[in-house]
C-alpha positions in Angstrom: -0.7 19.5 -19.9 -3.2 16.0 -20.4 -6.1 17.8 -20.8 -3.7 19.5 -23.9 -2.6 16.1 -25.1 -6.7 14.1 -25.0 -8.0 17.7 -26.0 -10.4 17.2 -23.3 -10.5 16.7 -18.8 -8.5 13.2 -17.5 -10.5 10.9 -15.3 -9.1 12.0 -11.9 -8.3 8.3 -11.1 -6.1 8.4 -15.0 -4.4 11.7 -13.4 -4.2 9.5 -10.2 -2.6 6.8 -11.2 0.2 9.1 -14.4 1.1 11.2 -11.8 2.5 7.9 -9.2 4.4 7.0 -12.3 5.7 10.3 -14.3 5.6 12.6 -10.9 4.6 15.0 -13.7 7.8 15.0 -15.9 6.2 16.5 -19.4 8.7 13.6 -21.3 7.5 10.9 -19.2 4.2 12.3 -19.3 3.1 12.5 -23.0 4.7 8.3 -22.8 2.7 7.5 -21.3 0.3 8.3 -22.4 0.9 6.9 -25.6 1.8 3.6 -24.3 -1.7 4.4 -22.7 -3.5 4.6 -26.0 -1.4 2.1 -28.0 -2.1 -0.3 -25.3 -5.2 0.0 -24.8 -5.0 1.6 -21.2 -7.1 4.6 -22.5 -9.8 4.3 -24.9 -12.2 7.1 -26.7 -16.3 5.5 -26.2 -18.4 8.3 -28.2 -15.9 11.0 -27.7 -14.8 10.9 -24.3 -11.8 9.3 -22.8 -12.2 6.4 -20.7 -9.6 5.3 -18.4 -9.2 1.5 -18.5 -6.8 1.1 -15.4 -7.2 -2.9 -14.2 -7.2 -4.0 -18.1 -3.9 -2.5 -18.8 -0.6 -2.1 -16.2 1.6 1.0 -16.5 5.1 -0.2 -17.7 8.4 2.4 -18.7 7.8 2.9 -22.5 10.1 1.9 -25.2 10.6 5.4 -25.8 11.9 6.2 -22.3 13.4 3.2 -21.5 15.5 2.8 -24.7 16.4 7.1 -23.6 17.6 5.4 -20.4 19.2 2.3 -22.0 21.7 4.9 -23.9 22.3 7.3 -20.6 23.5 3.7 -18.7 26.1 3.4 -21.1 27.5 5.9 -21.2 28.3 5.0 -17.4 31.7 3.2 -16.3 31.2 -0.6 -16.1 31.6 -0.9 -12.5 29.0 2.3 -12.6 26.5 0.2 -15.0 27.0 -3.1 -12.0 26.3 -0.8 -9.1 23.0 0.8 -10.4 22.0 -3.3 -11.6 22.3 -4.0 -8.5 20.2 -0.8 -7.1 18.0 -1.6 -9.1 17.0 -4.3 -7.4 16.8 -2.8 -4.1 13.6 -0.7 -5.2 14.1 3.0 -5.3 15.5 3.7 -1.9 18.7 1.5 -1.2 21.2 2.2 1.8 25.3 2.7 1.0 26.3 -0.1 3.4 23.7 -2.8 2.2 25.3 -1.9 -1.6 28.6 -2.5 -0.7 28.2 -5.5 0.8 26.2 -6.3 -2.0 28.9 -5.4 -4.1 32.0 -6.1 -2.6 33.5 -2.6 -3.6 35.4 -0.8 -0.8 33.9 2.4 0.7 36.0 4.3 -1.4 35.4 3.1 -5.2 31.9 2.3 -4.1 31.7 6.6 -3.0 33.4 7.2 -6.7 30.9 5.0 -8.4 27.7 6.4 -6.2 28.9 10.4 -7.2 29.5 8.8 -10.7 25.7 8.3 -10.9 24.7 12.0 -8.9 26.2 13.7 -12.1 24.7 11.8 -14.5 21.6 12.2 -12.5 20.4 8.7 -11.9 20.1 9.0 -7.9 20.3 11.9 -5.1 21.3 11.1 -1.7 18.9 11.9 0.8 21.3 11.4 3.7 25.1 9.3 4.6 23.4 6.2 4.4 20.8 6.8 1.9 20.2 7.2 -1.5 17.2 7.0 -4.1 16.5 7.0 -7.9 15.8 10.4 -8.9 12.3 9.3 -10.4 11.4 5.6 -9.9 11.1 5.9 -14.2 14.1 5.4 -14.5 14.8 2.8 -11.3 12.1 0.4 -13.5 13.8 0.7 -16.5 17.1 -0.3 -15.3 15.3 -3.3 -13.3 13.6 -4.6 -17.0 16.9 -4.5 -18.3 18.1 -7.0 -16.5 16.5 -11.3 -16.9 14.3 -12.7 -15.0 16.6 -15.4 -13.9 18.9 -12.9 -13.3 16.9 -10.8 -11.6 15.7 -13.3 -9.4 19.3 -14.4 -9.0 20.3 -11.2 -7.5 17.1 -10.6 -5.5 18.0 -14.0 -3.6 21.1 -12.9 -2.9 19.9 -9.2 -1.5 17.8 -11.4 1.0 20.1 -13.7 2.2 22.9 -10.4 2.2 20.5 -8.7 4.4 19.1 -11.8 6.4 22.9 -11.5 7.4 23.4 -8.5 8.4 20.4 -8.3 10.0 22.0 -10.9 11.6 25.2 -9.6 12.5 23.7 -5.9 13.5 20.1 -6.4 14.8 19.3 -3.6 12.7 16.7 -4.1 9.6 17.3 -2.6 6.1 
């Protein structure tokens, strides 16, 4: 697909970087390539595309950000709050930690998680562990948070993990 878009073979390091971010999703690949070209992350030198990854960081393009923002707007208010908190936890998160952080009872959080699964934001890996369906979904949700909001949520997460670890002598 990248070869078709660029009209030539893509450098291996670029293939690796784009795949790591898109996981091969065709829409995401196309949007990431457009963003890289417009940001100067890949440049045409003497008719050959060159990947200059060290100068330009890969990020979630606005088109993907907007698509995910629109999908989030369709969620219930509770699900919107929970997905924001989950994005701070990272791509993978546990039910127990999310429940402690949100203060929702098990039944309410199960309902929210079912909504997030139905909306194809997260998937269940086990009874305790969930993962964002795609890394770009997590990144898009996370980027919607203000820096100050992220800092506050990260502080809350760290304090909660410390408290839970002390109480149960386990890691989260």
